[in-house]
PyMOL commands that place a pseudoatom at each C-alpha (Angstrom):
pseudoatom trace, name=CA, resn=MET, resi=1, chain=A, elem=C, hetatm=0, pos=[-0.314, -0.283, 0.124]
pseudoatom trace, name=CA, resn=ALA, resi=2, chain=A, elem=C, hetatm=0, pos=[1.370, 3.468, -0.823]
pseudoatom trace, name=CA, resn=SER, resi=3, chain=A, elem=C, hetatm=0, pos=[2.159, 5.179, 2.540]
pseudoatom trace, name=CA, resn=ASP, resi=4, chain=A, elem=C, hetatm=0, pos=[-0.036, 7.722, 1.984]
pseudoatom trace, name=CA, resn=GLN, resi=5, chain=A, elem=C, hetatm=0, pos=[-2.958, 5.429, 2.644]
pseudoatom trace, name=CA, resn=ARG, resi=6, chain=A, elem=C, hetatm=0, pos=[-4.565, 3.808, 5.771]
pseudoatom trace, name=CA, resn=THR, resi=7, chain=A, elem=C, hetatm=0, pos=[-3.494, 0.080, 6.704]
pseudoatom trace, name=CA, resn=TYR, resi=8, chain=A, elem=C, hetatm=0, pos=[-6.047, -2.043, 7.304]
pseudoatom trace, name=CA, resn=SER, resi=9, chain=A, elem=C, hetatm=0, pos=[-6.570, -3.943, 10.217]
pseudoatom trace, name=CA, resn=ALA, resi=10, chain=A, elem=C, hetatm=0, pos=[-7.135, -7.852, 9.718]
pseudoatom trace, name=CA, resn=ALA, resi=11, chain=A, elem=C, hetatm=0, pos=[-8.632, -10.857, 12.069]
pseudoatom trace, name=CA, resn=ALA, resi=12, chain=A, elem=C, hetatm=0, pos=[-7.299, -14.868, 10.978]
pseudoatom trace, name=CA, resn=VAL, resi=13, chain=A, elem=C, hetatm=0, pos=[-9.828, -17.094, 12.341]
pseudoatom trace, name=CA, resn=THR, resi=14, chain=A, elem=C, hetatm=0, pos=[-9.538, -20.701, 12.193]
pseudoatom trace, name=CA, resn=VAL, resi=15, chain=A, elem=C, hetatm=0, pos=[-12.827, -22.462, 13.010]
pseudoatom trace, name=CA, resn=SER, resi=16, chain=A, elem=C, hetatm=0, pos=[-11.926, -26.311, 14.019]
pseudoatom trace, name=CA, resn=ASN, resi=17, chain=A, elem=C, hetatm=0, pos=[-13.029, -28.686, 17.038]
pseudoatom trace, name=CA, resn=SER, resi=18, chain=A, elem=C, hetatm=0, pos=[-9.789, -30.052, 16.568]
pseudoatom trace, name=CA, resn=VAL, resi=19, chain=A, elem=C, hetatm=0, pos=[-7.117, -27.317, 15.993]
pseudoatom trace, name=CA, resn=ALA, resi=20, chain=A, elem=C, hetatm=0, pos=[-9.339, -25.797, 19.493]
pseudoatom trace, name=CA, resn=ALA, resi=21, chain=A, elem=C, hetatm=0, pos=[-8.932, -28.837, 21.297]
pseudoatom trace, name=CA, resn=GLY, resi=22, chain=A, elem=C, hetatm=0, pos=[-5.154, -28.900, 20.860]
pseudoatom trace, name=CA, resn=THR, resi=23, chain=A, elem=C, hetatm=0, pos=[-5.268, -32.192, 18.793]
pseudoatom trace, name=CA, resn=ALA, resi=24, chain=A, elem=C, hetatm=0, pos=[-4.058, -30.576, 15.370]
pseudoatom trace, name=CA, resn=GLU, resi=25, chain=A, elem=C, hetatm=0, pos=[-1.848, -28.249, 14.331]
pseudoatom trace, name=CA, resn=ASP, resi=26, chain=A, elem=C, hetatm=0, pos=[-3.179, -24.584, 12.599]
pseudoatom trace, name=CA, resn=GLY, resi=27, chain=A, elem=C, hetatm=0, pos=[-1.776, -24.966, 9.387]
pseudoatom trace, name=CA, resn=SER, resi=28, chain=A, elem=C, hetatm=0, pos=[-4.211, -23.206, 7.476]
pseudoatom trace, name=CA, resn=GLY, resi=29, chain=A, elem=C, hetatm=0, pos=[-4.555, -20.403, 10.004]
pseudoatom trace, name=CA, resn=ASP, resi=30, chain=A, elem=C, hetatm=0, pos=[-0.415, -19.790, 9.478]
pseudoatom trace, name=CA, resn=ILE, resi=31, chain=A, elem=C, hetatm=0, pos=[-0.765, -19.647, 6.027]
pseudoatom trace, name=CA, resn=LEU, resi=32, chain=A, elem=C, hetatm=0, pos=[-3.285, -17.491, 5.959]
pseudoatom trace, name=CA, resn=VAL, resi=33, chain=A, elem=C, hetatm=0, pos=[-1.305, -14.662, 8.673]
pseudoatom trace, name=CA, resn=SER, resi=34, chain=A, elem=C, hetatm=0, pos=[1.363, -14.991, 6.289]
pseudoatom trace, name=CA, resn=ARG, resi=35, chain=A, elem=C, hetatm=0, pos=[-0.817, -14.581, 3.351]
pseudoatom trace, name=CA, resn=LEU, resi=36, chain=A, elem=C, hetatm=0, pos=[-2.536, -11.447, 5.010]
pseudoatom trace, name=CA, resn=GLU, resi=37, chain=A, elem=C, hetatm=0, pos=[0.558, -9.929, 6.104]
pseudoatom trace, name=CA, resn=SER, resi=38, chain=A, elem=C, hetatm=0, pos=[2.591, -10.221, 2.467]
pseudoatom trace, name=CA, resn=ALA, resi=39, chain=A, elem=C, hetatm=0, pos=[-0.853, -8.025, 1.151]
pseudoatom trace, name=CA, resn=GLY, resi=40, chain=A, elem=C, hetatm=0, pos=[-0.190, -5.385, 3.377]
pseudoatom trace, name=CA, resn=PHE, resi=41, chain=A, elem=C, hetatm=0, pos=[-2.686, -6.322, 5.995]
pseudoatom trace, name=CA, resn=THR, resi=42, chain=A, elem=C, hetatm=0, pos=[-2.413, -5.518, 9.294]
pseudoatom trace, name=CA, resn=VAL, resi=43, chain=A, elem=C, hetatm=0, pos=[-3.472, -8.777, 11.902]
pseudoatom trace, name=CA, resn=SER, resi=44, chain=A, elem=C, hetatm=0, pos=[-4.528, -7.496, 15.385]
pseudoatom trace, name=CA, resn=GLU, resi=45, chain=A, elem=C, hetatm=0, pos=[-6.368, -10.474, 16.067]
pseudoatom trace, name=CA, resn=ARG, resi=46, chain=A, elem=C, hetatm=0, pos=[-5.999, -14.088, 15.096]
pseudoatom trace, name=CA, resn=ARG, resi=47, chain=A, elem=C, hetatm=0, pos=[-8.455, -16.538, 17.243]
pseudoatom trace, name=CA, resn=VAL, resi=48, chain=A, elem=C, hetatm=0, pos=[-8.965, -20.614, 17.429]
pseudoatom trace, name=CA, resn=ILE, resi=49, chain=A, elem=C, hetatm=0, pos=[-12.402, -21.198, 18.188]
pseudoatom trace, name=CA, resn=PRO, resi=50, chain=A, elem=C, hetatm=0, pos=[-14.634, -24.858, 17.490]
pseudoatom trace, name=CA, resn=ASP, resi=51, chain=A, elem=C, hetatm=0, pos=[-17.506, -25.126, 15.085]
pseudoatom trace, name=CA, resn=GLY, resi=52, chain=A, elem=C, hetatm=0, pos=[-20.734, -24.055, 15.263]
pseudoatom trace, name=CA, resn=ILE, resi=53, chain=A, elem=C, hetatm=0, pos=[-23.142, -21.279, 14.429]
pseudoatom trace, name=CA, resn=GLU, resi=54, chain=A, elem=C, hetatm=0, pos=[-23.027, -19.218, 17.694]
pseudoatom trace, name=CA, resn=THR, resi=55, chain=A, elem=C, hetatm=0, pos=[-18.997, -19.748, 18.205]
pseudoatom trace, name=CA, resn=VAL, resi=56, chain=A, elem=C, hetatm=0, pos=[-18.731, -18.511, 14.699]
pseudoatom trace, name=CA, resn=ALA, resi=57, chain=A, elem=C, hetatm=0, pos=[-21.547, -15.790, 14.836]
pseudoatom trace, name=CA, resn=ASP, resi=58, chain=A, elem=C, hetatm=0, pos=[-19.908, -14.582, 18.220]
pseudoatom trace, name=CA, resn=THR, resi=59, chain=A, elem=C, hetatm=0, pos=[-16.503, -13.983, 17.354]
pseudoatom trace, name=CA, resn=LEU, resi=60, chain=A, elem=C, hetatm=0, pos=[-17.638, -12.320, 14.107]
pseudoatom trace, name=CA, resn=ARG, resi=61, chain=A, elem=C, hetatm=0, pos=[-19.971, -9.593, 15.651]
pseudoatom trace, name=CA, resn=GLN, resi=62, chain=A, elem=C, hetatm=0, pos=[-16.822, -9.155, 17.639]
pseudoatom trace, name=CA, resn=LEU, resi=63, chain=A, elem=C, hetatm=0, pos=[-14.238, -8.716, 15.772]
pseudoatom trace, name=CA, resn=SER, resi=64, chain=A, elem=C, hetatm=0, pos=[-16.558, -7.099, 12.673]
pseudoatom trace, name=CA, resn=GLY, resi=65, chain=A, elem=C, hetatm=0, pos=[-16.205, -3.956, 14.954]
pseudoatom trace, name=CA, resn=VAL, resi=66, chain=A, elem=C, hetatm=0, pos=[-12.746, -3.702, 15.343]
pseudoatom trace, name=CA, resn=VAL, resi=67, chain=A, elem=C, hetatm=0, pos=[-11.153, -4.924, 12.206]
pseudoatom trace, name=CA, resn=ASP, resi=68, chain=A, elem=C, hetatm=0, pos=[-11.507, -3.763, 9.058]
pseudoatom trace, name=CA, resn=LEU, resi=69, chain=A, elem=C, hetatm=0, pos=[-11.382, -8.034, 7.702]
pseudoatom trace, name=CA, resn=VAL, resi=70, chain=A, elem=C, hetatm=0, pos=[-11.920, -10.759, 8.861]
pseudoatom trace, name=CA, resn=ILE, resi=71, chain=A, elem=C, hetatm=0, pos=[-11.145, -14.009, 6.982]
pseudoatom trace, name=CA, resn=THR, resi=72, chain=A, elem=C, hetatm=0, pos=[-12.491, -17.476, 8.334]
pseudoatom trace, name=CA, resn=THR, resi=73, chain=A, elem=C, hetatm=0, pos=[-11.049, -20.674, 8.018]
pseudoatom trace, name=CA, resn=GLY, resi=74, chain=A, elem=C, hetatm=0, pos=[-12.395, -23.860, 8.743]
pseudoatom trace, name=CA, resn=GLY, resi=75, chain=A, elem=C, hetatm=0, pos=[-15.734, -24.898, 8.817]
pseudoatom trace, name=CA, resn=THR, resi=76, chain=A, elem=C, hetatm=0, pos=[-17.022, -24.625, 5.030]
pseudoatom trace, name=CA, resn=GLY, resi=77, chain=A, elem=C, hetatm=0, pos=[-17.438, -27.835, 3.814]
pseudoatom trace, name=CA, resn=LEU, resi=78, chain=A, elem=C, hetatm=0, pos=[-20.603, -30.878, 4.144]
pseudoatom trace, name=CA, resn=SER, resi=79, chain=A, elem=C, hetatm=0, pos=[-19.845, -32.575, 7.530]
pseudoatom trace, name=CA, resn=PRO, resi=80, chain=A, elem=C, hetatm=0, pos=[-22.646, -31.745, 9.956]
pseudoatom trace, name=CA, resn=THR, resi=81, chain=A, elem=C, hetatm=0, pos=[-20.274, -29.612, 12.283]
pseudoatom trace, name=CA, resn=ASP, resi=82, chain=A, elem=C, hetatm=0, pos=[-19.180, -27.344, 9.728]
pseudoatom trace, name=CA, resn=LEU, resi=83, chain=A, elem=C, hetatm=0, pos=[-21.432, -24.498, 9.955]
pseudoatom trace, name=CA, resn=THR, resi=84, chain=A, elem=C, hetatm=0, pos=[-19.241, -21.333, 9.431]
pseudoatom trace, name=CA, resn=PRO, resi=85, chain=A, elem=C, hetatm=0, pos=[-21.247, -19.798, 6.583]
pseudoatom trace, name=CA, resn=GLU, resi=86, chain=A, elem=C, hetatm=0, pos=[-24.472, -20.003, 8.858]
pseudoatom trace, name=CA, resn=GLY, resi=87, chain=A, elem=C, hetatm=0, pos=[-22.468, -18.055, 11.559]
pseudoatom trace, name=CA, resn=THR, resi=88, chain=A, elem=C, hetatm=0, pos=[-21.196, -16.118, 8.917]
pseudoatom trace, name=CA, resn=MET, resi=89, chain=A, elem=C, hetatm=0, pos=[-24.778, -15.568, 7.447]
pseudoatom trace, name=CA, resn=ALA, resi=90, chain=A, elem=C, hetatm=0, pos=[-26.159, -14.779, 11.259]
pseudoatom trace, name=CA, resn=VAL, resi=91, chain=A, elem=C, hetatm=0, pos=[-23.484, -11.421, 10.961]
pseudoatom trace, name=CA, resn=ILE, resi=92, chain=A, elem=C, hetatm=0, pos=[-23.102, -9.924, 7.759]
pseudoatom trace, name=CA, resn=ASP, resi=93, chain=A, elem=C, hetatm=0, pos=[-25.511, -6.806, 6.352]
pseudoatom trace, name=CA, resn=ARG, resi=94, chain=A, elem=C, hetatm=0, pos=[-24.826, -7.957, 3.138]
pseudoatom trace, name=CA, resn=ASP, resi=95, chain=A, elem=C, hetatm=0, pos=[-23.657, -10.940, 0.970]
pseudoatom trace, name=CA, resn=VAL, resi=96, chain=A, elem=C, hetatm=0, pos=[-20.901, -10.369, -1.382]
pseudoatom trace, name=CA, resn=PRO, resi=97, chain=A, elem=C, hetatm=0, pos=[-21.685, -12.971, -3.701]
pseudoatom trace, name=CA, resn=GLY, resi=98, chain=A, elem=C, hetatm=0, pos=[-18.759, -12.614, -6.231]
pseudoatom trace, name=CA, resn=ILE, resi=99, chain=A, elem=C, hetatm=0, pos=[-16.259, -13.363, -3.943]
pseudoatom trace, name=CA, resn=PRO, resi=100, chain=A, elem=C, hetatm=0, pos=[-17.333, -17.267, -2.832]
pseudoatom trace, name=CA, resn=GLU, resi=101, chain=A, elem=C, hetatm=0, pos=[-18.558, -17.421, -6.845]
pseudoatom trace, name=CA, resn=ALA, resi=102, chain=A, elem=C, hetatm=0, pos=[-14.555, -16.812, -8.048]
pseudoatom trace, name=CA, resn=LEU, resi=103, chain=A, elem=C, hetatm=0, pos=[-13.172, -19.099, -4.924]
pseudoatom trace, name=CA, resn=ARG, resi=104, chain=A, elem=C, hetatm=0, pos=[-15.224, -21.822, -6.606]
pseudoatom trace, name=CA, resn=HIS, resi=105, chain=A, elem=C, hetatm=0, pos=[-15.202, -21.149, -9.846]
pseudoatom trace, name=CA, resn=ALA, resi=106, chain=A, elem=C, hetatm=0, pos=[-11.273, -21.112, -9.429]
pseudoatom trace, name=CA, resn=THR, resi=107, chain=A, elem=C, hetatm=0, pos=[-10.850, -24.936, -8.451]
pseudoatom trace, name=CA, resn=PHE, resi=108, chain=A, elem=C, hetatm=0, pos=[-13.588, -26.226, -11.202]
pseudoatom trace, name=CA, resn=GLY, resi=109, chain=A, elem=C, hetatm=0, pos=[-11.425, -28.689, -12.884]
pseudoatom trace, name=CA, resn=SER, resi=110, chain=A, elem=C, hetatm=0, pos=[-9.018, -28.975, -11.182]
pseudoatom trace, name=CA, resn=VAL, resi=111, chain=A, elem=C, hetatm=0, pos=[-10.024, -29.640, -7.859]
pseudoatom trace, name=CA, resn=PRO, resi=112, chain=A, elem=C, hetatm=0, pos=[-13.398, -31.945, -7.755]
pseudoatom trace, name=CA, resn=TYR, resi=113, chain=A, elem=C, hetatm=0, pos=[-13.878, -31.260, -3.821]
pseudoatom trace, name=CA, resn=GLY, resi=114, chain=A, elem=C, hetatm=0, pos=[-13.866, -27.352, -4.622]
pseudoatom trace, name=CA, resn=LYS, resi=115, chain=A, elem=C, hetatm=0, pos=[-17.458, -27.504, -5.798]
pseudoatom trace, name=CA, resn=LEU, resi=116, chain=A, elem=C, hetatm=0, pos=[-18.562, -28.405, -2.052]
pseudoatom trace, name=CA, resn=SER, resi=117, chain=A, elem=C, hetatm=0, pos=[-17.433, -25.306, -0.400]
pseudoatom trace, name=CA, resn=ARG, resi=118, chain=A, elem=C, hetatm=0, pos=[-20.338, -23.738, 0.631]
pseudoatom trace, name=CA, resn=GLY, resi=119, chain=A, elem=C, hetatm=0, pos=[-17.967, -20.778, 1.979]
pseudoatom trace, name=CA, resn=VAL, resi=120, chain=A, elem=C, hetatm=0, pos=[-19.849, -17.151, 1.625]
pseudoatom trace, name=CA, resn=ALA, resi=121, chain=A, elem=C, hetatm=0, pos=[-18.771, -13.450, 2.065]
pseudoatom trace, name=CA, resn=GLY, resi=122, chain=A, elem=C, hetatm=0, pos=[-20.400, -10.130, 3.316]
pseudoatom trace, name=CA, resn=ILE, resi=123, chain=A, elem=C, hetatm=0, pos=[-19.973, -6.451, 5.057]
pseudoatom trace, name=CA, resn=ALA, resi=124, chain=A, elem=C, hetatm=0, pos=[-20.871, -6.923, 9.081]
pseudoatom trace, name=CA, resn=GLY, resi=125, chain=A, elem=C, hetatm=0, pos=[-21.163, -2.862, 9.479]
pseudoatom trace, name=CA, resn=THR, resi=126, chain=A, elem=C, hetatm=0, pos=[-17.530, -1.927, 7.292]
pseudoatom trace, name=CA, resn=CYS, resi=127, chain=A, elem=C, hetatm=0, pos=[-16.073, -4.809, 7.884]
pseudoatom trace, name=CA, resn=LEU, resi=128, chain=A, elem=C, hetatm=0, pos=[-15.310, -7.439, 5.348]
pseudoatom trace, name=CA, resn=ILE, resi=129, chain=A, elem=C, hetatm=0, pos=[-16.024, -10.762, 5.994]
pseudoatom trace, name=CA, resn=VAL, resi=130, chain=A, elem=C, hetatm=0, pos=[-14.837, -14.232, 3.941]
pseudoatom trace, name=CA, resn=ASN, resi=131, chain=A, elem=C, hetatm=0, pos=[-15.087, -17.838, 4.707]
pseudoatom trace, name=CA, resn=LEU, resi=132, chain=A, elem=C, hetatm=0, pos=[-12.348, -20.315, 3.051]
pseudoatom trace, name=CA, resn=PRO, resi=133, chain=A, elem=C, hetatm=0, pos=[-12.182, -24.149, 3.496]
pseudoatom trace, name=CA, resn=GLY, resi=134, chain=A, elem=C, hetatm=0, pos=[-9.948, -25.242, 6.387]
pseudoatom trace, name=CA, resn=SER, resi=135, chain=A, elem=C, hetatm=0, pos=[-6.818, -27.402, 4.733]
pseudoatom trace, name=CA, resn=PRO, resi=136, chain=A, elem=C, hetatm=0, pos=[-3.556, -25.533, 4.197]
pseudoatom trace, name=CA, resn=LYS, resi=137, chain=A, elem=C, hetatm=0, pos=[-3.818, -25.904, 0.366]
pseudoatom trace, name=CA, resn=ALA, resi=138, chain=A, elem=C, hetatm=0, pos=[-7.258, -24.608, 0.372]
pseudoatom trace, name=CA, resn=VAL, resi=139, chain=A, elem=C, hetatm=0, pos=[-5.981, -20.900, 1.671]
pseudoatom trace, name=CA, resn=GLU, resi=140, chain=A, elem=C, hetatm=0, pos=[-3.457, -19.941, -0.600]
pseudoatom trace, name=CA, resn=GLU, resi=141, chain=A, elem=C, hetatm=0, pos=[-5.991, -21.083, -3.216]
pseudoatom trace, name=CA, resn=GLY, resi=142, chain=A, elem=C, hetatm=0, pos=[-8.194, -19.040, -1.713]
pseudoatom trace, name=CA, resn=PHE, resi=143, chain=A, elem=C, hetatm=0, pos=[-5.670, -16.508, -1.105]
pseudoatom trace, name=CA, resn=ASP, resi=144, chain=A, elem=C, hetatm=0, pos=[-4.598, -16.481, -4.727]
pseudoatom trace, name=CA, resn=VAL, resi=145, chain=A, elem=C, hetatm=0, pos=[-8.120, -16.119, -5.904]
pseudoatom trace, name=CA, resn=LEU, resi=146, chain=A, elem=C, hetatm=0, pos=[-8.650, -12.676, -3.072]
pseudoatom trace, name=CA, resn=ASP, resi=147, chain=A, elem=C, hetatm=0, pos=[-5.482, -10.643, -3.556]
pseudoatom trace, name=CA, resn=SER, resi=148, chain=A, elem=C, hetatm=0, pos=[-6.430, -9.092, -6.827]
pseudoatom trace, name=CA, resn=VAL, resi=149, chain=A, elem=C, hetatm=0, pos=[-9.531, -7.680, -5.477]
pseudoatom trace, name=CA, resn=LEU, resi=150, chain=A, elem=C, hetatm=0, pos=[-9.131, -7.393, -1.635]
pseudoatom trace, name=CA, resn=SER, resi=151, chain=A, elem=C, hetatm=0, pos=[-7.149, -4.218, -0.993]
pseudoatom trace, name=CA, resn=HIS, resi=152, chain=A, elem=C, hetatm=0, pos=[-9.219, -2.526, -2.631]
pseudoatom trace, name=CA, resn=ALA, resi=153, chain=A, elem=C, hetatm=0, pos=[-13.043, -4.252, -1.641]
pseudoatom trace, name=CA, resn=VAL, resi=154, chain=A, elem=C, hetatm=0, pos=[-11.832, -3.660, 2.056]
pseudoatom trace, name=CA, resn=GLN, resi=155, chain=A, elem=C, hetatm=0, pos=[-11.335, 0.280, 0.898]
pseudoatom trace, name=CA, resn=ILE, resi=156, chain=A, elem=C, hetatm=0, pos=[-14.727, 0.346, -0.312]
pseudoatom trace, name=CA, resn=ALA, resi=157, chain=A, elem=C, hetatm=0, pos=[-16.331, -1.271, 2.666]
pseudoatom trace, name=CA, resn=THR, resi=158, chain=A, elem=C, hetatm=0, pos=[-14.466, 0.826, 5.042]
pseudoatom trace, name=CA, resn=GLY, resi=159, chain=A, elem=C, hetatm=0, pos=[-16.410, 4.063, 2.832]
pseudoatom trace, name=CA, resn=ASP, resi=160, chain=A, elem=C, hetatm=0, pos=[-12.225, 4.584, 2.495]
pseudoatom trace, name=CA, resn=PHE, resi=161, chain=A, elem=C, hetatm=0, pos=[-12.224, 4.574, -1.200]
pseudoatom trace, name=CA, resn=GLY, resi=162, chain=A, elem=C, hetatm=0, pos=[-11.132, 7.388, -2.948]
pseudoatom trace, name=CA, resn=ARG, resi=163, chain=A, elem=C, hetatm=0, pos=[-10.331, 9.360, -0.094]
pseudoatom trace, name=CA, resn=HIS, resi=164, chain=A, elem=C, hetatm=0, pos=[-6.716, 8.377, -0.875]
pseudoatom trace, name=CA, resn=ASP, resi=165, chain=A, elem=C, hetatm=0, pos=[-6.379, 7.903, -4.756]
for i in range(1, 165): cmd.bond("trace and resi %d" % i, "trace and resi %d" % (i + 1))
show_as sticks, trace
zoom trace
């Protein structure tokens, strides 16, 4: 980001029962933080939470009032505990369907199970929230898709577009 532009804050949230219980490593969260920082965001919050609609919704409500961007990893599949999209939908004011459409489209033809991701994206207040799948590879691939639009999307969502051009 140019020196006269505001630095945007971000939160990385891993949604996983096993990571929250300490029985699995948070590889996707590590990658997410690294990619956010490389994209110029200040990662001011990193959380690991168990699966669940209310767990996700409560966390997103807390963070959306504090940071400009929240990206979650995990809980977007078809298992009975994959409830991140439902928790996200309970919090967002407006959805941004083009982001999850692009994320799913990017995997068509190369990752057959990518079509099964139910991740969503939207705006809560002035905070952009995006769900990514939980595997490290999916976070890398998803961030590759997001990277070209993420700063601009956050700038628009926060109302800063045009103020620092």
